[in-house]
C-alpha positions as CSV (number, residue, x, y, z in Angstrom):
1,M,132.5,114.6,138.4
2,R,133.6,114.8,142.0
3,K,137.2,115.7,140.5
4,R,135.6,118.4,138.4
5,F,133.5,119.8,141.5
6,Q,136.8,119.8,143.7
7,T,138.2,122.1,140.9
8,L,135.7,124.3,141.0
9,K,135.6,124.5,145.0
10,T,139.2,125.3,144.7
11,L,138.6,128.2,141.8
12,A,135.7,129.2,144.0
13,S,137.9,129.6,147.2
14,A,140.3,131.7,145.1
15,A,137.9,133.9,143.7
16,A,136.2,134.4,146.9
17,L,139.7,136.0,148.2
18,A,140.7,138.0,144.7
19,V,137.7,140.4,145.6
20,L,139.9,143.5,143.8
21,C,140.2,142.8,140.2
22,L,140.0,146.1,138.7
23,S,141.2,147.0,134.7
24,G,139.7,150.6,135.3
25,A,140.9,154.0,136.6
26,R,139.8,155.0,140.0
27,A,137.4,157.9,139.6
28,E,138.5,159.7,143.3
29,D,135.0,161.5,143.9
30,L,131.8,162.1,142.1
31,R,132.9,165.0,140.0
32,A,135.4,162.9,138.3
33,A,133.0,160.1,137.7
34,L,130.7,162.5,136.1
35,E,133.6,163.6,134.0
36,A,134.6,160.5,132.9
37,L,131.2,159.7,131.7
38,R,130.1,162.8,129.9
39,G,129.6,162.2,126.3
40,A,128.9,158.4,126.5
41,D,126.2,157.0,124.5
42,V,125.7,154.7,127.2
43,A,126.7,155.5,130.6
44,I,126.5,152.3,133.0
45,L,126.0,152.7,136.8
46,G,126.7,150.1,138.6
47,E,125.8,149.5,142.3
48,V,125.7,147.1,145.4
49,H,121.9,146.8,145.8
50,D,121.6,147.4,149.4
51,N,124.3,150.2,149.8
52,P,122.7,153.6,150.1
53,H,125.7,155.4,149.2
54,H,125.6,153.9,145.7
55,H,122.0,154.9,145.1
56,A,122.9,158.3,146.3
57,N,125.8,158.7,143.5
58,Q,123.4,157.2,140.7
59,A,121.1,159.8,141.5
60,A,123.4,162.7,141.7
61,L,124.9,161.6,138.3
62,L,121.7,160.9,136.5
63,Q,120.6,164.7,137.7
64,S,123.8,165.8,136.0
65,L,124.0,163.5,132.9
66,Q,120.3,164.1,132.2
67,P,119.7,161.1,129.9
68,K,117.1,160.8,127.5
69,A,116.3,157.3,128.7
70,V,117.2,155.3,131.9
71,V,117.3,151.4,131.7
72,W,116.5,149.5,135.2
73,E,117.8,146.1,136.2
74,M,115.0,145.7,138.8
75,I,111.9,146.1,136.5
76,T,110.2,144.5,133.4
77,A,109.4,146.3,130.0
78,E,105.6,146.1,131.1
79,Q,106.3,147.4,134.6
80,A,108.4,150.4,133.1
81,S,105.4,151.2,130.5
82,R,103.1,151.6,133.5
83,L,105.4,154.3,135.2
84,D,104.6,158.1,135.0
85,A,107.8,159.7,134.1
86,G,106.4,163.0,135.2
87,R,105.8,161.8,138.9
88,L,109.1,159.5,139.5
89,D,109.8,161.8,142.4
90,E,106.5,160.7,144.3
91,A,107.9,157.6,145.9
92,A,104.8,156.3,147.4
93,Y,103.2,156.5,144.1
94,T,106.0,155.0,142.0
95,A,106.5,152.2,144.6
96,G,102.9,151.3,144.1
97,Q,103.2,151.4,140.4
98,L,105.9,149.0,140.4
99,D,104.3,146.8,143.2
100,W,107.8,147.1,145.0
101,A,107.2,145.7,148.3
102,Q,106.7,142.1,146.6
103,S,109.4,142.7,144.1
104,G,112.4,141.2,146.4
105,W,114.5,143.8,145.8
106,P,115.6,145.9,148.9
107,D,113.5,148.6,150.9
108,F,112.4,151.3,147.7
109,S,113.7,153.9,149.9
110,L,117.1,153.1,148.9
111,Y,115.9,153.5,145.1
112,A,113.5,156.3,145.4
113,P,116.3,159.3,144.8
114,V,116.9,157.3,141.7
115,F,113.6,157.1,140.4
116,A,113.4,160.8,141.3
117,A,116.4,161.9,139.4
118,A,115.4,159.8,136.3
119,K,112.2,162.1,136.3
120,G,111.4,163.3,132.5
121,A,113.5,160.6,130.7
122,R,111.9,157.8,129.2
123,Q,112.0,154.5,131.3
124,Y,112.8,150.8,130.2
125,G,113.0,147.6,132.1
126,A,115.0,144.6,131.5
127,L,114.2,142.4,133.9
128,V,113.1,139.2,132.5
129,P,109.9,138.0,134.2
130,R,110.1,134.5,136.4
131,A,107.8,132.5,133.9
132,E,110.0,133.4,130.8
133,A,113.3,133.2,132.5
134,S,112.2,129.2,133.5
135,K,111.1,128.6,130.1
136,A,114.5,129.9,128.6
137,L,116.5,128.2,131.1
138,E,114.7,124.9,129.9
139,H,114.9,125.6,126.5
140,G,118.1,127.3,126.2
141,V,118.6,130.9,127.0
142,A,119.0,132.1,123.2
143,S,115.3,131.0,122.9
144,Y,114.0,134.2,125.0
145,F,114.9,136.3,122.1
146,G,114.7,133.9,119.1
147,A,117.6,133.2,116.7
148,G,118.3,136.1,115.0
149,P,118.3,138.7,118.1
150,A,120.3,136.1,120.2
151,A,123.0,135.8,117.4
152,R,123.3,139.6,117.3
153,F,123.9,139.5,121.1
154,G,126.2,136.6,120.8
155,L,124.0,134.7,123.5
156,D,123.8,132.2,120.8
157,R,127.7,131.0,121.2
158,P,128.7,128.9,124.1
159,L,131.4,130.4,126.4
160,P,135.2,129.3,125.9
161,G,135.5,126.2,128.4
162,T,138.3,128.4,130.6
163,E,135.7,131.0,131.1
164,Q,132.5,128.7,131.5
165,A,134.6,127.1,134.7
166,A,135.6,130.5,135.8
167,R,132.2,131.6,136.1
168,E,130.5,128.4,137.7
169,A,133.7,128.9,140.3
170,D,132.3,132.6,140.9
171,Q,128.7,131.1,141.4
172,L,129.8,128.3,143.7
173,A,131.9,131.2,145.8
174,N,128.5,133.3,145.4
175,H,126.5,130.8,147.0
176,C,128.9,129.8,149.6
177,N,130.2,126.5,148.2
178,A,126.8,125.2,149.0
179,M,125.1,124.9,145.7
180,P,124.9,121.3,143.7
181,E,127.4,121.1,140.8
182,E,124.4,120.5,138.4
183,M,123.0,123.8,139.1
184,L,126.3,125.9,138.2
185,P,125.9,126.0,134.6
186,V,122.2,127.2,135.1
187,L,123.2,129.8,137.0
188,V,125.7,131.0,134.4
189,D,123.2,130.8,131.7
190,F,120.8,132.8,133.8
191,Q,123.3,135.5,134.2
192,R,123.9,135.5,130.4
193,L,120.2,135.8,129.8
194,R,120.0,138.5,132.2
195,D,123.2,140.5,130.7
196,A,121.7,140.1,127.3
197,A,118.3,141.0,128.2
198,L,120.0,144.5,129.7
199,A,121.9,145.1,126.2
200,A,118.6,144.3,124.3
201,A,116.7,147.1,126.3
202,V,119.6,149.5,126.0
203,D,119.4,149.2,122.2
204,T,115.7,149.7,122.0
205,A,116.3,152.7,124.0
206,L,118.7,154.0,121.9
207,E,116.6,153.3,118.6
208,E,113.7,154.9,120.0
209,T,115.4,157.8,121.7
210,G,118.5,158.2,120.3
211,G,120.3,158.6,123.6
212,P,122.0,158.8,125.5
213,V,121.0,156.3,127.8
214,A,121.9,155.4,131.5
215,V,121.6,152.1,133.4
216,I,120.9,151.4,136.6
217,T,122.2,147.8,137.6
218,G,123.9,145.6,139.9
219,N,127.9,145.8,139.6
220,G,127.9,142.5,138.2
221,H,125.8,143.2,135.3
222,A,128.2,146.2,134.8
223,R,131.5,144.3,134.6
224,T,133.4,145.0,131.2
225,D,134.8,141.6,131.2
226,R,131.7,139.8,131.2
227,G,128.4,141.7,131.7
228,L,126.3,144.0,129.8
229,P,128.9,146.0,127.8
230,V,130.3,142.6,125.9
231,Y,126.7,141.9,124.5
232,L,126.1,145.3,123.8
233,A,129.5,145.5,121.9
234,R,128.5,142.8,119.6
235,A,125.3,144.4,118.6
236,R,126.7,148.1,118.4
237,P,130.5,148.0,118.3
238,S,130.8,151.5,117.5
239,L,128.8,152.8,120.5
240,A,130.7,154.8,123.1
241,V,129.9,152.9,126.4
242,I,131.4,153.7,129.7
243,S,130.8,151.3,132.8
244,L,131.2,152.7,136.4
245,G,131.5,150.0,139.2
246,Q,130.9,151.1,142.9
247,G,133.0,149.5,145.4
248,E,132.9,149.1,149.3
249,G,135.8,150.1,151.4
250,G,138.3,149.7,148.3
251,S,137.0,146.2,147.4
252,I,134.9,145.3,144.4
253,S,135.2,142.2,142.1
254,G,135.7,142.5,138.3
255,A,136.7,144.9,135.4
256,F,135.2,148.3,134.8
257,D,136.3,151.6,132.9
258,Y,136.0,153.4,136.4
259,V,135.4,153.0,139.9
260,L,133.7,154.9,142.4
261,D,134.3,154.0,146.2
262,S,132.0,154.4,149.0
263,A,132.0,152.8,152.7
264,A,130.8,149.4,153.0
265,V,127.3,148.9,154.8
266,E,127.0,146.5,157.6
267,R,124.9,143.2,156.8
268,P,124.6,139.9,158.0
269,D,126.9,136.6,156.8
270,P,125.1,136.0,153.7
271,C,126.3,132.4,154.2
272,L,124.4,132.1,157.7
273,A,121.2,131.1,155.5
274,F,123.2,128.4,153.6
275,K,124.5,127.0,157.1
276,N,121.4,127.0,158.9
277,S,119.4,125.0,156.3
278,G,122.4,122.4,156.3
């Protein structure tokens, strides 16, 4: 077990260094990104959660694309059902409806322009409630959907060994090499659960509105090599799905159909919390 963990740490170090891994084209500006996304049944708009440039881009894209439905990583289905689509441009009201201050997400001022741009569309939440996520991780992530739907999205299948190891190494790198080995498979399962939940919400939105659908989510879930697009393709292989990742200063991890770059924002070293707790 110690040897396996050392192997994962080596892979994690490599993953931390290899921050630029792209399979898609660069969208040199917002206009190019918009043209790339036009005509998609599902437009996935990635982000780094605390980057205001990314949210401004998402808002501009939503205003131009005018999707019939918007799926949000940050809110649950129950929260989405409470939203008033006609008042999404009222930031204080919308934040209150979502109890955003207690959500753990970055300040609502970052997301307010995105919600405002979604005004008039039907809103869907894909966030798995904490209690349900804990239960699913205890009993197997496929249990969250039930056998039939889980199989439809491919959540019932274990990952190939090499992919599992690569994902565990990524999780170790993302947690500053400070996460216990036994937690890594749990973190990978949780990521898969969230990807599949996003795919299920998109599936419902398409069924109920006919699309097109836009998805507001972090870059990790927007990845075409392992994120939401993978699970959605299993359920609806004929869909036209285009994923846009948003980089910072030329760097982004993962594969996307297109990448739009913005300036990076200053933020504290995320590993300080792990160092201080040690």
